[in-house]
N, C-alpha and C positions, 0 to 999 in steps of 0.2 A: 749735745756736747760733741765737740770735734774729737776725732781720733787720729792717731799717727797714721793708721792705714788710709784714712780719707786723704790726709795731707800728702801722703806719698804718691797719690794718683794725680795730683795737681801739676799741670805743665804750662798753663797759660794765664794771662790776666783775666780772661773771662771766667775761668774756673776758680780763680781767687775770689772774684766778685760774688760767685755763687755760694761761697762758704758762709756768707751772712755775718762776717765779722764787722764790716763797715766799708766805707769808701776806700778804694785802692788808690793810693797816691803814686802816680807814675811820672817819672822824669827819666826818659831814656834818650840819650843824645850822643853825638860824636865826641863829646868831652865828658863822658861818664854820666852818672846820675844815680837814681835810686828807685826802688819799687817796694811798696809795702803798705802797712796800715798805721793809723795814728795810735799813739800810746794808749789813750783812753779806751779805744775800741778793742785793742788786743787785751788790755787788762780786764775789761768786762767779759769778753768772750772766753778767756781762759782762766778767769778768776785768780788773777795774780795782782799784787800791789803795783799800781801805775808807777810809783817812784822807783821801782826796780827795772824799768824799761826806758829806752831812749825815746825821744819825742816821736820818732817814726821807727817802726819795727819791720824788718824784712831783709832786703838786700841792697847793697850799694855797689857802685863801680867807680873806681878812682880813675883819674886822668893823669897819664904819665907825661904828657906834652907831645908836641910834634904830630898830633893827630892819632896818637897811640893811647888806647884805653887799656887799663890794667885789669887786675883780677875782679871778678864779681864775688863779693864777700857777704857773709851773714852779719846781721846786727848782733850786738852783744847784749847781755843782760846781767843783772847782779848775781853774784854767787849765792845770794840768799834764796834764789829760786833753785830748787833741786827736784829730783825724782821725776814723777810723771809730768809735772808742769814744765820742767826743763826739757824733757823729751818732746813735748808738744811744741814748745818754742823753737827747738832745734828743727823739728819737722816743718814748721811754718816757714822758718827762714830758708830751709832747703827748697821748699816749694816756690818761694819768691825768687830764689836764685835761678831755678829752672825756667820760671816764667820770664824773668829778665833776659836770660840768654835766648830763649825762644822768640821773644819780641825783637831783640837785636837781629836774629837770623831772619825773621819774617820781614824786617825792614831792609834786608840786604846788606846790613852793616858789616857782616863777617864774610861776604862774598869776595874772594880774592881776585875775581875778574869782573869787570863792569863794562858792558858794551864793547867787548874785545880789548879793553885796556886793563892793565894791572892796577888793582886797588891797593896801593902801598900801605895805606892806613890799616886796612883789614889784614894784610899779610903780616904787618908788624904786630898788631893786636893779637892775632892768632898765635904768632911765635912767642910773644911775651907770656901769654896764658899757658901755652904748652910747656914753657920752661919753668913755670912756677913763680915768676916774678910777681910780687903783689903790690909793690910800691916803689916810686922813684926816689923816695927819701925816707 
């Protein structure tokens, strides 16, 4: 059984894969994306009803337009899930957020300079995230 402490140590896609929950669905790009697990795998691994989860559970990143990515956010789940199960889901989503951000960083997407040139998309994305803007609409 997974624990919150285990999930708090996860920082990468590879570490998510090693949790044994299931296949990690990864879509990280210049126009946002998502990273997480399929509903049925999370439901089985954490013993929660699948209908209380979205089709994919983990983290998402919205696209604000003009090359600017918005906040990296956690998936939601039904208020019917409470207590330890909710804590596990929150910790899993937080692990997915860290892994998503680290994958972006590893791909150089957040580097504000690229081969001596200013990467305006990265500068704008970093500024938006720092300011707390989560959505363009």
